[in-house]
C-alpha positions as CSV (number, residue, x, y, z in Angstrom):
1,M,-0.9,18.3,9.9
2,A,-3.9,16.0,9.5
3,R,-3.3,13.2,7.0
4,T,-6.2,11.0,5.9
5,P,-5.5,7.4,6.8
6,L,-5.3,5.0,3.8
7,I,-6.3,1.4,4.4
8,S,-5.3,-0.8,1.5
9,G,-6.4,-4.4,0.9
10,N,-3.7,-6.3,-1.0
11,W,-5.4,-9.5,-2.2
12,K,-2.2,-10.9,-3.8
13,M,-2.8,-13.9,-6.0
14,N,-6.2,-14.7,-4.6
15,L,-9.8,-14.6,-5.8
16,N,-11.1,-15.0,-9.3
17,H,-13.4,-12.3,-10.6
18,F,-16.6,-13.9,-9.3
19,E,-15.1,-14.3,-5.8
20,A,-13.8,-10.7,-6.0
21,I,-17.2,-9.3,-6.8
22,Q,-18.7,-11.2,-3.9
23,L,-16.1,-9.8,-1.5
24,V,-16.6,-6.2,-2.6
25,Q,-20.4,-6.6,-2.3
26,K,-20.0,-8.0,1.2
27,L,-17.6,-5.1,2.1
28,S,-20.1,-2.6,0.8
29,Y,-22.8,-4.1,3.0
30,E,-20.6,-4.1,6.1
31,L,-19.3,-0.5,5.6
32,R,-21.5,2.5,5.5
33,G,-21.0,5.9,4.1
34,H,-20.0,7.5,7.4
35,D,-17.2,4.9,7.7
36,F,-15.4,6.7,4.9
37,D,-15.6,10.2,6.4
38,Q,-12.2,10.0,8.0
39,V,-10.5,7.2,6.1
40,E,-9.7,6.2,2.5
41,V,-10.0,2.6,1.4
42,S,-8.2,1.1,-1.6
43,L,-8.7,-2.5,-2.9
44,H,-5.9,-4.2,-4.9
45,P,-7.2,-7.3,-6.7
46,P,-5.3,-9.4,-9.2
47,F,-5.1,-8.0,-12.7
48,T,-7.8,-10.4,-14.0
49,D,-10.3,-8.9,-11.5
50,L,-9.7,-5.2,-12.1
51,R,-12.3,-4.6,-14.8
52,S,-15.0,-6.4,-12.8
53,I,-14.2,-4.5,-9.6
54,Q,-14.0,-1.2,-11.5
55,T,-17.5,-1.8,-13.0
56,I,-19.2,-2.7,-9.7
57,I,-17.6,0.2,-7.9
58,D,-18.8,2.6,-10.6
59,A,-22.2,1.1,-11.0
60,D,-23.1,1.1,-7.3
61,R,-21.1,4.3,-6.5
62,M,-19.1,2.5,-3.9
63,P,-16.6,4.8,-2.1
64,F,-13.7,2.4,-2.6
65,R,-10.5,3.4,-4.5
66,L,-9.3,0.9,-7.1
67,G,-5.7,-0.3,-6.8
68,A,-3.3,-2.6,-8.6
69,Q,-0.5,-4.7,-7.1
70,N,2.2,-4.0,-9.6
71,C,2.9,-2.6,-13.1
72,H,5.6,-2.3,-15.7
73,T,7.5,0.9,-16.4
74,E,6.8,1.2,-20.1
75,V,3.5,2.3,-21.8
76,S,3.5,-0.5,-24.3
77,G,5.9,-2.9,-26.1
78,A,7.2,-6.4,-26.3
79,F,6.9,-7.3,-22.6
80,T,4.9,-10.6,-22.6
81,G,2.8,-11.0,-19.5
82,E,3.3,-7.4,-18.2
83,I,0.7,-4.7,-17.5
84,S,1.5,-1.1,-18.3
85,P,0.6,1.9,-16.1
86,A,-1.3,3.3,-19.1
87,M,-3.6,0.3,-19.1
88,L,-4.2,0.7,-15.3
89,A,-5.0,4.4,-15.7
90,K,-7.6,3.6,-18.3
91,L,-9.3,1.3,-15.7
92,D,-9.5,4.3,-13.3
93,V,-6.9,2.8,-10.9
94,D,-5.9,5.3,-8.2
95,Y,-3.1,3.4,-6.4
96,V,-0.4,1.0,-7.5
97,I,1.8,-1.0,-5.1
98,V,5.4,-1.0,-6.1
99,G,8.3,-2.7,-4.5
100,H,6.4,-5.1,-2.3
101,S,8.8,-7.4,-0.5
102,E,7.5,-10.4,-2.4
103,R,8.3,-8.6,-5.7
104,R,11.8,-7.8,-4.3
105,A,12.5,-11.3,-2.9
106,L,10.7,-13.6,-5.4
107,F,11.1,-11.6,-8.6
108,G,14.4,-9.9,-8.0
109,E,13.2,-6.3,-8.2
110,S,15.8,-3.7,-7.2
111,D,15.5,-0.2,-5.8
112,E,16.2,1.0,-9.3
113,D,13.2,-1.0,-10.6
114,V,11.0,0.3,-7.9
115,A,12.1,3.9,-8.6
116,S,11.2,3.5,-12.3
117,K,7.8,2.1,-11.5
118,A,7.0,4.8,-9.0
119,S,7.9,7.4,-11.6
120,A,5.8,5.7,-14.2
121,V,2.8,5.5,-11.9
122,F,3.0,9.2,-11.2
123,A,3.4,10.0,-14.9
124,H,0.0,8.4,-15.5
125,E,-1.7,10.4,-12.7
126,M,-1.9,7.5,-10.3
127,T,-0.3,7.2,-6.8
128,P,2.4,4.7,-6.0
129,I,2.5,2.8,-2.7
130,V,6.2,2.4,-2.3
131,C,7.1,-0.6,0.0
132,V,10.2,-0.9,2.1
133,G,11.2,-3.2,4.9
134,E,13.9,-5.3,6.5
135,T,14.3,-9.0,7.0
136,L,14.5,-10.7,10.4
137,E,18.3,-11.2,10.0
138,E,18.7,-7.5,9.2
139,R,16.7,-6.5,12.2
140,E,18.5,-8.8,14.6
141,S,21.9,-7.5,13.4
142,N,20.7,-3.9,14.1
143,Q,20.7,-3.0,10.4
144,A,16.9,-2.3,10.0
145,A,17.1,1.5,10.0
146,T,20.0,1.5,7.5
147,V,18.3,-1.0,5.2
148,V,15.0,0.8,5.1
149,E,16.7,4.2,4.5
150,T,18.8,2.7,1.6
151,Q,15.7,1.2,0.1
152,L,13.7,4.4,0.5
153,M,16.4,6.7,-1.0
154,G,16.9,4.3,-3.9
155,S,13.1,3.8,-4.5
156,L,12.2,7.5,-4.4
157,K,15.1,9.0,-6.4
158,L,13.2,9.5,-9.7
159,I,10.2,11.4,-8.4
160,T,9.9,15.1,-7.8
161,N,9.6,16.8,-4.4
162,Q,6.0,17.7,-5.2
163,Q,5.3,14.0,-6.1
164,L,7.0,12.9,-3.0
165,G,4.4,14.7,-0.8
166,N,1.6,12.9,-2.7
167,A,3.2,9.4,-2.5
168,V,2.3,6.7,0.0
169,I,5.1,4.7,1.7
170,A,4.4,1.3,3.2
171,Y,6.7,0.0,5.9
172,E,6.5,-3.8,5.8
173,P,8.9,-5.7,8.0
174,V,9.5,-8.8,5.9
175,W,9.5,-11.0,9.0
176,A,6.0,-9.9,9.8
177,I,4.4,-10.5,6.3
178,G,2.1,-13.6,6.3
179,T,3.7,-14.9,9.5
180,G,1.1,-13.9,12.0
181,V,3.8,-11.9,13.8
182,T,3.3,-8.2,14.0
183,A,5.7,-5.5,14.9
184,S,4.7,-3.9,18.2
185,A,3.0,-0.6,17.8
186,D,6.1,1.1,19.3
187,D,8.5,-0.7,16.9
188,A,6.3,0.2,13.9
189,Q,6.0,3.8,15.1
190,E,9.8,4.0,15.5
191,M,10.5,2.9,12.0
192,C,7.7,5.0,10.4
193,A,9.1,8.1,12.3
194,H,12.5,7.2,10.9
195,I,11.0,7.0,7.4
196,R,9.4,10.4,7.8
197,R,12.8,11.8,8.9
198,V,14.4,10.3,5.8
199,V,11.8,12.0,3.6
200,A,12.4,15.2,5.5
201,S,16.0,15.0,4.5
202,I,14.9,15.1,0.9
203,H,12.2,17.7,1.2
204,K,10.9,19.0,4.6
205,D,7.4,20.0,3.4
206,A,6.9,16.6,1.7
207,S,7.6,14.8,5.0
208,E,4.5,16.5,6.6
209,L,2.3,15.4,3.7
210,V,3.4,11.9,2.8
211,R,1.3,9.1,4.2
212,I,3.1,6.1,5.8
213,Q,1.3,2.8,6.1
214,Y,2.3,-0.1,8.2
215,G,2.0,-3.6,6.7
216,G,2.6,-7.0,8.2
217,S,0.0,-9.3,9.8
218,V,-2.4,-6.4,10.4
219,K,-5.6,-7.7,12.1
220,P,-8.7,-6.1,13.7
221,S,-7.1,-6.8,17.1
222,N,-4.0,-4.7,16.5
223,S,-5.2,-2.2,13.9
224,G,-6.4,0.4,16.4
225,E,-3.2,0.5,18.4
226,L,-1.1,0.8,15.2
227,M,-3.2,3.4,13.6
228,N,-3.2,5.6,16.7
229,M,0.6,6.1,16.4
230,P,1.5,9.6,15.2
231,D,3.5,8.6,12.2
232,I,1.4,5.7,11.0
233,D,-1.2,6.9,8.4
234,G,-2.9,3.7,7.4
235,A,-2.3,0.0,6.8
236,L,-1.4,-2.3,3.9
237,V,-3.4,-5.4,4.7
238,G,-2.8,-8.8,3.3
239,G,-4.7,-11.9,4.5
240,A,-7.2,-10.0,6.7
241,S,-8.4,-8.1,3.6
242,L,-9.7,-11.4,2.1
243,E,-12.5,-11.6,4.7
244,S,-15.1,-8.8,4.6
245,D,-15.7,-8.9,8.3
246,S,-12.0,-8.6,9.4
247,F,-11.2,-5.9,6.8
248,A,-14.3,-3.9,7.7
249,R,-13.2,-3.9,11.3
250,I,-9.7,-2.7,10.3
251,V,-11.3,0.1,8.3
252,N,-13.2,1.0,11.5
253,F,-10.1,1.0,13.6
254,K,-11.2,4.1,15.5
255,E,-14.1,2.1,16.9
256,A,-11.8,-0.8,18.0
């Protein structure tokens, strides 16, 4: 079954709203309409940039999808510093990253937290990008598959089978994030195929529909090989998404 690749740019805590506008304008110049015929592109700026990027995407009819990097589980309340999924939905956000390894490691988010966020994102008619991945120590001790399966089952437990088919799962080996080290295409494919089998154990039809991204030092030089693997349906791109030229080349991975 053909699944439309999703290339997502996770800007993390980078770019003020002026810089963000400049980057989107450059991306729009580098990418043409036909570049989006067979791929979907989402941009995930910091919260402070969302309104600016939403405005420019709408005004210039750019074919980008707006994304967020995180959200709270509640609609409103006494949660100082948090952003609710309802607020994101009002900004026409399409995709929300939940459970990124930096959120898990630096802010102590558990699989239960990620499950609640994924459910809240779906409840507000957006799509979660659910992140899973093992550390170097876990991979070297041959625990990678078990760790990823445990994270996956825990992070998806609150969504329905129908929602599962519409979700996006991002496999991000922690040892490859921001290090310049990338999992080989074969290693990435092996784990993404394992993820699809885990999803199939929950709901067979959903496993054919769910899109699985690879994330971890994705660059123009390796994007084509990664994206050509049968169970890899896109990329969650970090540092390379902050430069319009490199990100545009990743979007055009079929020409690489």
